Every structure is written in C-alpha cells, then in structure tokens.
N, C-alpha and C positions, 0 to 999 in steps of 0.2 A: 439309425437306430430307434427303437419301438417301443410303447408302454403295453402291456399288457391289460387289456379290458377289463380281464376277471380281476385282476389284482393290480391296482394302481402301485402297489408298492416293489413290484417286479419287471425289471427292464430287460429287454433283449436286446442283446448284443449279436449281430451277426459276423460271422466268421469267413471269411476268404481263404483256403488253404489253396497254395501253391505248392504240387506233390503229393504225392500217397503212396508214398512207397513203404519199406519199412516203419518208418519214425510215423508219416504222415497216416498212414493206416490202422497204428497203433493211438494217436491221437485222436480218432473219429471213434476208435471201440472203446477210447478210457471217458469219453464226453458221453457217449451212451450209456457206459456203464455209471458214469459220476454224475451225470448232469444235474438229476435232480437233487441229491445232496450238495452239490455247487449251488445250486438257485436257493435252498435253503438257508444256509449259512451266510451267502455273500447277497441275495437280492436280487441275483443277476444271473439272464437264461440266457445260456450260451447254446447259440443255433448255428451250425454250417448251412452258409448260403449256398457254396459252390465252390467245388473243387476243380483246380485245373491239372490233367493229366497229359502224358505224351500221346497216350492213343485210350481214347472214352470206349472203344469195343472191350478193354481187358475186365473181367471179371473181380474185381477189388473185395467183394464179401464185406461181411458186418455195414457199418451204417453209411457206407459209401456207394449209395444206391445210383442206379445209372440216370436220374433227374436231376443230379446233384453235379455231374460230370462234365466237362466243357476241356476242348484244346486251345481254346483262347484265352491264356493268362493275363494276358492284358484287359481284356473282357473284365475280367474279376477284379483287377486291380481298379479299372475305372468305374465301377458299378456303386451309384451312389447308394445303395442299399446294403451294402455291405462297410461295415462299419471297423475291423480288424481286419490284418493282412497276415497270415501265418506262413513262413517261407522253409520248407524242407526241400528243395530242388537239390539242392548243392553245386558248387563250380560257382564260379564268376560271371560269367554272362549265361543266361539271361536274367539271372538272380539279381545281378547288381541295378540294371536298368529297371526293371521290376518293383523292386525295393523302393529306388527313387521316386517311380512315380506314384508308389503308393504314399509315399512320406508329402510328396508337391500336392497330393490329393488330401493333405492332413489325415491319414489315417494311419495311426499306429502299427507296428508292424515288429512280429516276434520271428527271430530267424535261429537256426542249429548250425548256422554255415559257416566252421572255421574257416575255411579256407577264402571265402570271402570276406570275412572282418580282417582277417590278418595282412591282406591286401590292401582293401579300400575302407576300411575300418572308420577312417576320420572322417572321410567324403561323407558318409551315409551319418556318422554321428553330427556333420554340419548341415546335414540337410534336413535331421530330425528337428535342431536344434531350432532351425529355422522356422519350420512348421507346427514349432510347440506341441509336437508329439513325442510317444513313447517309441525308444528302438531298444528291445530287449534280448538278450542273447543267452540267456542262463546256460543253455544245451552246449553251446560251440564250444567250451571249456573242456567240462570232465563228464557230459552225460548229466545222469541224475544228482553227481554231487552238487548241492551248492556252494560253490565259490564264488561266483562273480557277485551276486547280488551282498553278500557279508563285505565283499571289498569294495563296491561301488557307495555300498551304504552303512551297514554296522561298522565298518574299521574306515570309515571315510575321515573320520578325526584322529587316528591312529598315525604314529608314526611306524608305518610299516618298512623293514631295512631288507626284508629276503622272503620270495613267495619260491619254493619249490616242492616238486611234487614227483610222483609216476602218474601221466598222463595219459598213458597209451597201455592198452588190455593185453595189445596182440605182443609187444615187446616184454613185457612183466609174465606172462603166459611162459613164454619163451625160457626166459631167463631161471624160470623156478622151476621148469621141467630140468634145467640143464643142473641146475642146483640141487635137487630134491632125488630125480632119478639118474643123475651122470650121465643124460643123454648129451649130445653134442650136438651145434648149432643146426646142421640141416635136418636131422630126425625131428628135432623141438619143432623146427618151423612145419615141418609136412604134417605133424599131429597139430598143430595150431589151423593149418589150413583145412584140414580133416572135419574138422571140431567148427568151424565157421569162424574162430578169430581172426586169422589172417584171409585176406585178398589172394587169389591166385597169383596177381603180382603186387608182394609184399611190401613192395620199394618203399611209399610214403610211411608205412610203421617203422620197419626195422632199420632205415636210413635214417630216420630221425625228425622226418620233414612233417608228418602228422603231429607231434608233440611241439616244433616249433612255432608251428600254427600257433597251438594254444597258448604257448609260453608269451608270445606277442601279443595275444589276446588278453592274457592276465596282467600281464609288464605294464601294458596300456590304462587297466583299470586300477593296478594296484598302486601307481607313481603318476598318475595322471599326465603321462607322456605319450608322445606321438611315437608307436613302435609298430613297426612293420615284419610280415615274414622275412623279408629280404635281411635284417639288422638281427636276427638272430643265426648265432653261429653251431651247426649242428655235425653230430656224429652218429654214426648208429650201431647197432651190435652184432652186424654181421662177421665181424673179426675176433668176437669174444669167443675163446677157444674152453672146453672143459677142465685144460690145467688151470687157465687165469681163475675161474670158477675154486679149484679145490684151493689155488695158494690164497684166494679172498680168504673162503671158508676158514682156511687153517690159522691165517692172521687174524680172525674177531670182525670178517667184511663179509656183507653180501654182496654184490653187484646188480646196480637198478641203473636204467635208463632213467636219466633225470632233467626235468626241464626244469631251469634255474633262473631267477629274474632278480639283482639284486641291484640297490641305490648303494651309492659311494657319495662320500665328501658330506659335509654338512651344511651346505649352502652359503658359506663364505666366501670372500674375494679369495682367500686362501686355500680353499678346500669348495670348491663348485659343485653341484651337483653332476652326478653322468651315472648314467645305466649301464649294468653288462646283464646282456640275457642271451642262453647259451644253452643247449640241447648234448648230451654226451653218454656214454656210460660212467656210471661211477663206482666206489666202491664205498659205500655207508656202513658206517660201524654198526654192531651186532645190536646195541640197547639203545639206535636211533629207533624212534615208532614206522619211520619208513621203512627201515631193514624186515619187519614181519609181514609188509603187506605183498601177499600171494596169487598167483593165477592170475587170473585176468582182471581182480581188482586194481582201482586207482587210488590215492591217496593226495592232496595237497597240503602241504606243510608252510605256515605262515608264522615269521618273524617280526612280533612289535616291539616296541619300546616298553608299553606300558602294560598291554596284553600279554606279552611274554609269546609263547608257544600254542600254535592253535592247530589242530590238524582236523580235516575233513577226507573221510574216508568212506568208499562206497564205488559201483557199479558204475565206468565210467564209458559205457557201450555199449549197445542194444537199443532194441527198437523202443520195447515199453521205459525202460529206465530214461532214455533221451526223452520220450513224449511227455513223461514224466516232469521231466525242467521245463518242457515246452508248454506245458499245460498249467505250469504252476506261472507264467510269464503270462501268458494267456489272462489268467483270473486277474493278474496285477494289472496289462492293461484295460482290463472290460471296466475294472474299477475305476483306474482312471479316465477313463472317456468317459464314465459315467457322472464323473466328480469335476470335468473339464477341466482336468490338471494330467502332469506327465512328469516323468523322473528324467532329466539331464544325465548326458551320459558324463560322468567326470570328466575334465579337460583340465590343462594346463598349458603354460610355455614350452618349449620343444626343449628338451633334453638330451645333450650329446650322448651318444652311444659307445661306450667304452671298447675298444677291441678287444679281442679274445688275450692278443700276447700283452695286454698290459693287466690282463686278471691274473689274480693267485690262487693259488690252492697246494694243499699237498698232493703227492705224485706216490704214484705205483709202477714199477718198471722192471722186465727181466730182462736179462742178456743171456747169450749164449757164447762161453769165452772159451778158450784153449787151456787146459786143466795144467796149468804151470806155474812154477815160483815167478812172483814180482805180476802177477795179472791182475791182481784187486788192488795192489800199491796204484796201477797205472792207471788203471778203471778209476779209481776215488779221486785220483788227482786230477780227472777230467773232471767230475764231480766241483771240487775244490773251483778250478780255474774258470767257473762259470758261477761262484756264488751259493752253490747250490748243496744244503746242508743235508748229508745223510741221517734218518733216524734211526732204522733198522735194517740190516741185510742179513740174508742165507743163499746159504750155498747147498746145493746140489748136483752128486756126482752125475755124469752121464758117462755115456763108450766114450772115451778119451777128450769128453770134454767137460766141462761143470757149468750150471746152470747158476746165474747171480739171480737175485730177487730184493730188490730194494726199496723202501718206504722212506719218502724224504720230508722234510720241513716244507712249510709254506714256501713255494718259491712262484716267481712269474712264471708264465704260459713262454716268454722270450727265452729266459733265461733255462727254461728246461729244453726247449726244441734245439737251442745251441748245444745244449749237454750232449744230446741224443743224437745227433750232426756228427758233433766231434767223436764219440763213442763208436757211431758206425765207421768210422776212418780208421781206426786201430785194428791192426793185423791180430792182435789177440782176440777182439771179438767177432765171433762168426755169425751174431746174429742179434740185430736187436728185436726185444717180443713186444708184446703190451706195453702201453702207456696208460694208465687211467688215472684220472683226478680223484681224491679222497677226501670223502665230505664226514665229516664227525660231529 
C-alpha cells in the first residue's frame, strides 16, 4: 500500500486480479471508467497491479494491457506490492489454494465464486479470521443484488426466520416463457441458450445446483450456521409441463424455482434450532412479490420478526452486474485495509440441518385416474390414511380418464411421499403427475 506523493490524503491500493473473463474484464473496465470518482469520494486510488490469466497472449481489450498479464497466479498472490486479491476464476481448485495463500499473506480477498464458498466457505472464513483480513463475496449469491452485506451487517441483529428467492435467471427466464407464451420446456430452454442465458450444458441451472450453492451461502450468513452445498435438497424444473403452468395460473399461482432457507425452533431445550435449506419449483400465490419477478431477473425475500418482510430485486447474473458487486466489495476491503480493520464473517455454533422429509408445506399434485364411480372416494381415502388434508380439488375430463388436481393443507414431506406411493399403487390411478410445493 503506497501514499501518493502529490496528495498525502490519497492512498493507493494495488489489486491482484485472478481471472479476466466476463466478470474480470468488466471489473477492469469499470475501474477505468469510475476510478477517478471512487478516488474523489473515498480518498483511495484503486490500481490494478497484476492480472493472472490462463493465456497471456489472448487480447483482453480495455484496461487489461499486456504489461499487467501473467500466467503465474501464485506469484500475484505472493507479490508484496499487491494489497488486495480479487478472485473470479471460478471452480474449487486452484481458487481455494490461491485464496488460502492470499489470506495467509494477510491480503483481503474478494470472490464471486459460489461453488467454492458453498463447499469450502467455513475453511476460508476461518483462515480470514485468523489473518484478521476481509473475505467478501457479495457477488456470489445474487450478482448485483445486495443481499450478503444486508444479512451480515444491516440485519445481523434481526431475528430472521426465512430467506427465500429466485436466484437463477436461467430458470426464471424459462418459466416466464412457459407462462407468458405457452412455450414448452424444451423450446424455452433452447431460446434461453440462444440468448446466452443458459449454457450449452444447462444442468447446473435447470436441475437446481447453481441455486443450491447460493442457498447454502445465504443460509450460512443469515443464520450464522455451517451450511454446505451437500446440505441443500434440490429439484430442478425439467419436469415442469405447460399443463402444470396452466393449472397453477388458473388456481392463482405462478411457478418459480425457489431457494429457501428457514430456521425452525426457538432455541430452547424443547424446540432447539434447526435449519432447512432447499431448492425446488414452487407454486407462489399471485399476490406474493416473488410471483411478479419475470424474465432473467432475480429477487430475494427476507422475513424477520421486527423488520417484517423485505425484498431485494435486480439482475442476478451477467458480467457487469456481477462486477458491480465485486467492485463494491473491493472498495469496502480497500477502505478497511487503509483503516487497518476488517469485517469478520458472522459465525456461530453448528446447527442441525432438518431433512426434507421433516419439513412441511402445502402441496399441489395431479393424478390421471379411471373415469368411474367410486374412484374419487378411493383416492381421498389414501390422503386421509396419511393425515393429509385436501384444501381444494378440481376434475378435468380426458379420453376415458379423468385428471384430478389437488391442493393440500400443510403436511410433512414424509406424509406426502407416502401418499404418492400409495396412490401410484391403486389400480384406478393410471399416472401420478407433477408434485409441487405451495408457497403463500
């Protein structure tokens, strides 16, 4: 860290950037565009000292000049003239090794790496605490949407009971196309790929793995708990049909892929704390704020005892939106570096993870059954045998069959799964269709 000789009030922070793809390149451009304004407002000059890339011969454009590029990321981390490390490589290794080395050298780290944080977050947080430097990761949960800092700072004293949101723009775009244009899943996915919202292999998005990593990060911060990606139950949207969308709309719901982190219990011996973390398609009642989130936009909804209901909305992906959150963290870390302080990652004791079977919800499900007398009573008897109460039922005639559409009152996942298994065993039931959890 150096002091500018022309103005003793300006402090220069040299940044080591690991990775210069979509997000890293956008960050370099934004520093070029806004560096003077940041300096005027904070008294800190942010200067790119080195950029570690896989290929130094590739033309990066913008401010990523050849003199800054190197293929030796470890040298960037170890360079005593580098004050802060920004990691936007992605993946587990070598990102984990490089971040741990930076923290061991007492360099603050900013990362947008959701996969790494969801799997190794506690290890990194412990290393940052030992070094007494920042580990900041606003961009890892919802890109430009500020959710990590509010959870770890503004709402640290709040009794947060639930955090849930739409945190994957690809799936929200697909479901929006299915809802508004009547597209089927395959066509909506192809359109998302053509627009660059979905990767050629969309598995991480459409099967809920991406949202699951983000849910783990948000749960860890919201509840001061140790939550890893493997703790998150997840289902994707690939089995959602146009008929499911139409039925949901007719019943007054929108189908969204939600990441949900909840705290159960009051911390007493009779009701000890547990955390449930899950990702799955959900039917969201039309008047809920999350129901109106369209296209590739994301939103996170926080419920607290005193603050009430809060929603954070915006673009949850993309080079410049993500780089915007990275830049905010970089300014924060640079200021702490100058002041010789840091923001510790909130932590707490290990909290048990409640299995999905023990969590409760209302449910939507549909069955194809024989169109014959007594079938409805037989089906209703299965629900009753497992203690699942039916809130509403609709019947639709098909060729020689009928479709029954049910919405239940709240029930445990275990009871619903047992109900579905017994329904499937009935001779009168020709097919068990989609099961969706209902959020109100």
